[in-house]
N, C-alpha and C positions, 0 to 999 in steps of 0.2 A: 503494500500499500503505500502511497506518497508520503514524503516526510511530514507536511502539514497536518495530514491526518493522524499520524503517528504522535505528534505534538498534542493534537487535540484529544486523543485517547488518555495520554498521561495526564492532561488537565482534568479530564473525567474522573480518572482513578484517584487523584488527589483529593477531588470533591467527595468521592465514596468514602474516603477515610474520616470525614466529618462525623461528629457523634450524632447517634440517632436521636429522635424527639424524646422529650423527658418521661413521656409515658412508657413504661417498660412493657414489651410483650410478655404473654403468659406461658411462652415456650421458650427453650433454649434456642440459641443461634444455630441455624443449619450448617454453618460453615464447620462446626465441628465434625459433621459426617462427610467423609470423603468417599463413600460407597459408589460404585458404578451406578449410573442411572440409564434407563432404556431410552432410546430416541424418541420420546412423546413429544406431542405439540406443547408448547407453553402458551399459556392465555394470562395476559396481565392486564388487570383493570378492575372495575367496581363489581361488588357484590351488593345488591340493594334488595330492600323489601318493597314492593309495589304495592299501594293501596288502590284499588280499582273501584270507583263509584259510578255506577249506571242508573240514572233515574229512570222511572218507570212513566212518568209524565213529564211536560215541559218543564225544565227548572226555571224558578221564580227568584229573581233578585231579592235579597235580604231575608229569605227564609228558606226552610228545609222542604223537600219534596220526598216522597216515598221512592225507593229504588232498592239496589243491592248494593253491598259494600264487601269487598273480599280483599283478603291478603294473598299477594302472588309473589312467588320468588323470581326476583328480576334482577336488572343489571345488565348492560350490554356484554361485556366480559363474560360474566356468569352464565348468562343465557347461551352464549355461543358454546362454552364449555359443556354446559348440560346437555345440549343438543347433540355435540359430537359424542358424548358418552352414550346417549341412547342409540347411535348409529355404531356402537362397538369401538369408537377411538377413545382412549383414556387419556385426557390432557391433564397436564399439571398446571395448577391455578396459582397465581401469585395476586393476593389481594388482602383486604383488610375489612374487620367488622369490629365493632364495639362489644363490650361486655354486658350486653343488655338482651331484652327479650327478642328483638330483631336479629342480633348477631347469632343468639343460640339457635333460633329457628333456622336460619340458613345454614349454619354448620351441623347441625342434626341432620338435616336432609342430605347434605355433601357426604357426610359419614354413612348414611344409611344406603346411599348410591354406591358404596364401596370406593369412593374417590378420596385421594390423598388430600389431606388438609395441611401439610407441612408447610406450605407457602402462604398460607392464609393466617395474617397478624391479627391477633385478637388484643385490643387494648382497654384498659380501664377507663372508666369516667369519659368515654367517648361514645357520641351517639352513631349507630350503624346507619350507612347511607340508606335514605327513604326517599321514594318519589310517590307523590299522591296525585293521582289522575282523575278526572272527570270525563265522562264520554257522553255521547248522545246515542239515540237508540240504533244507530246503524254502526256503532263500535268505533266512530271516529273521535279522536281527542278534541274535547272542547277546551279544557283549560287543565293545567298541571302545576305543581310546586315540587322542585328537586332540592333535597338537602344532602349533598354528597360531598361535604367538606373533608370528610375523614379521608376519602381518596387522595385529594391533592396534599393534606398534612401529613400522611404517613407512608403512602406509596412513594418514597424518596429513593434515589439511587443507591443508598447504604443498605436497604432491605432487599432491592432487587439484585444487587450486585451479590448478595449472600446466595444466590441460585445461580451463579455464573457457570457451574458445572451443568446444570439443567439446561440453561439457555445454549451452551456452547454446543451440547449434544443434541439438541431439539431437531425434530423433523421440520417445524417451522415455529415462528413466534408471532403470536397475534396481541396488538397492542390497541387499548380503546383509548379515545382522546380525552376522557376524564382525567388521565395522567398529567401531572404537572410537565412542563416544557423539559426541565433538566432530567427527570426520569425516562422520558420518551427517548431523549438522546442517548442516554447510558445505555438503555436496552437496546436500541438500535446499533450502537457502535459494537456492543458486545456479540450480538448476532451477526453483524457484517464481519467482523473479524475471523469469524468461524464459518463464514458461508452459508449461515442459515438464513432462508427467506422469511422476509417480514410482511406481515399484513397490518396495515393501518386502517382501523375501523373509527371513521369521523364523528360518530355520535350525534352531533348537532351542528348547525350552521356555524354558530359562534366558535365551538371547540375544533371543528373541521380545519380551523385556520392554523392550528398548532402543527400542521404538517410542514410549514415553511423551512424550519431549520433541518429537518429530518428527510426531506424529499429524496435526497441522493441515496438514503439507505433503504428506502420503501420498496419492496418488490411489487405489492398489490395494495390496492385500497379499494373500498366498496360504498361509495357516496350515492346519495340520490341526486336528483338533478340540481336542486339548490346548493347542497353541500359541495358538488363538483365545482360549480362556478365561484363559490366561495374560496375553496382551496386554490383554484387557478389564480384568483385576484391576489390572495395572499403571496403569491409568488412571482407576482407580475408588477414591477414598479411603474410601468406605463400603460400598455394596454390593458383594458377593463372588460371583462367578460359579462355577459348579461343572460338571463333567462327569464322569460315571461310564462306564466302558467297558461296553456292553452285552453279553451273552451272544448267541451266535450265534441269529439269528432266521431260520427259514425262508423266512418272507414277507418278501420284500425291500421291498414298499410299506410294510409295517408297521414294518419297521427304520428306513425313511427318515422315516416320520412321526414316530417316537419321538426321532429324532435332531434333527429341526427343533424340537421342542418344547423339547428340552434345551438347544439352542444358540440359539435365536431370541433371548433376552434378552442375551446376549453379542454377537451379530452386530448387533442394533439399537442397542446403546449405542455400538459402534464407528463406525456411521455418525453418530450423534449427536456423536461427537468429531471428526468432520471427514474421515474416510476415506470415499472416494466409492465404492469397488467392493471387495467381498469375494469372495474365490474360495477356498472352504473345501473342503480335500480330505478324503475320507472313506473312501480305501482301496477296498475292494471295494464299498462303497456309493456309489460315485461321487464327485459334486462338487455343493456348493451355490454358485450365484451370487446374492449379496445386494446390493441397489444402490436409488438411486432411479430412477424409471422413466425421466428424462430424461437419464441418464449418458451421456456421450460421451467414452470415455477418449482416443481421438485428436482432441483439439480441432482442431489445425491438419492439415487434410487433405493440404496441400500436402507435407507431410513423410512421407505414406504413399507408398511406392514399391514398386510391384508388381514382384516377381520372376517368373521362368518357373514356379518351384514355386508361388507364391501365385496366379499368374494361372490355372494348371491347377486349383487348388482352388476358386478362385471359380467358374470354369466348371462344374466337376464338382458342387459344392454349390448351384449355382444352381436355384431352384425347388423344393429339398426344405425350405426353411424352414416348419415347421408353424404358419403364421400364426393358425389356429383356436385354438392351443393356448398359444402364447408371445407376449410382447410384444416387438416390435422396439425396443430400449431407445433406440437412437440416433435413432430418428424420432418417438418420442412425446414429449408435452409436458404434464407433470404432475409433481406432487410426492409421488406414491404411492410407498411403499416396496414392492419386489418380491422374493421370493425364488424361484428356480428350481432345480430338480434335475435334473442330467444324470448318466444312470447309467454305470457302469464297464463296460468290455466283458471278456467272458471270455477269459482267456489261458492259455498255457502257462507257468507261472512258471518261469523260471531264476534270476533275481536280482531282488530289489526295489529295491536302490540304483540311484539315478539316476531312478527314475520320476517322483518329484515335481519334480525339475529339468527333466526332458523336459516334463512337463504344462506348466510355466510358460514353457519356450522355445518350445514350440508356440503357446501363447497368444499370447505377444509377438511371435513372428514372423507369426501370422495377422494380428494388429492393425495391425503396421507395413506389412503386404501389402494393407491396405484392407478387411478383413473386419470386421464388427459383433461385438460382445461375445459374444453367446451362440455363434454359429458358431466363433469363435475359441477359445472353452472346448472346444467339441467337437473341434477340431482337437487341443487339448492333451491330451484325453483319450484320442485315437487314437494320438499319439505315445508317451504314457505306456504303453499297451498293448505297442507295439513295445519299448519298453525293458525291461519285465519279461521279455520273451522273448529278451532277449539277454544275454550275459555282461558286455558292455561297458556302462559307464554311459550311453553316448549310441550307439544302435545305427548302423551303417554303412549298411544296406541300406533307408533310408527313401525310398519313392516317392510321389509326388502320388496315384497311383491307389489304392494301398493305404490311405494316409491318408484320402483322401476318401471311400472306401467305408466304413471304420470311422466316420468323423465323421458320415456321413449316418445310421447305425445309431444314434449318440448323439443325433442331433437329432430322429430320429423318436420316440424314447422319452423325450424330454424333458419335463417337466411344471411347471406353474406351482403352487407351493405356496403363495404369499401375494402378494397385490397389493392394497393398501389405503393 
């Protein structure tokens, strides 16, 4: 790596030697353990208790109305990790919770699912991150309040660096943008030095701008339309990119073409800034995949571990790849920029929260299981469909058969929009 990058890493290492926050963890420092670790995906970010309120009649200002209120396990990084675990991939989670009811609830589930809690810091006298959301009768978010200060306060570089061995041996690292800037950079550099691919999950428009200092380390990112534009603008000192929400268009093909023309400048600019792969979520209009034609997300195929779930997916999806329509990105060798469109699947919507996280979890689990990029995104779209048909952020009844059938439908309707 170039000399300036080496100096930068030394600066990060010096920063990592700073003392941790005054509130002590409830468990010993994991640096004491030098045991070998499996090349599991590492997920770093928030674990949150979501409070979902859905009125049964139109809400009235200044008073309460009848409806339902539910506690739901949430947090972008936590949701993605749980989704991956339900698809047979065992992620290693690095996060923080408080020593309170919400923290105990989240940790109890994590242990009951057989997942490792070594990377989850639990601290005294700190509130576990909580997000309270109010939805309309269609499951759309009306208003919400997020209290996630513990993530920025305690997921600092020194805690993340404690798991350097896990990160350097990971199959991939996923970071959510709730992390403070110095933690994002520290985790990115650790992964980059070891050749580990990094996925940046933008979380929100405001937090998506945190990509600016780390774009050169990011392998993949998964924004929606407005997050994509915000990310491009955070990296552009002169040109400003724009997105205007379109009116409902009956012709889906026309809507997709118009979206592509609107978003193409921002997508291509982010590729120029070093990001290798964009998975742009478009809601009911599906997903754009934008990358160079020779992109291979999982560079180290030895770290791809097939699970019973991914093995069944590979078997069921074998032979349905429409080679006459799409480029197999991992096996081509050229510098052309390609954009593909994968459609959404019609669904009976119950709740839209968690759908984006399920899409990312499905993509990452499929990639870790050995699938190529386009089939992996098709799997993600299928998992997202299962999510919107469930009240939980992450549905319990995910089966290889249903996922494969829906992923096939997505693949067979996928199209190349640009490859030049």
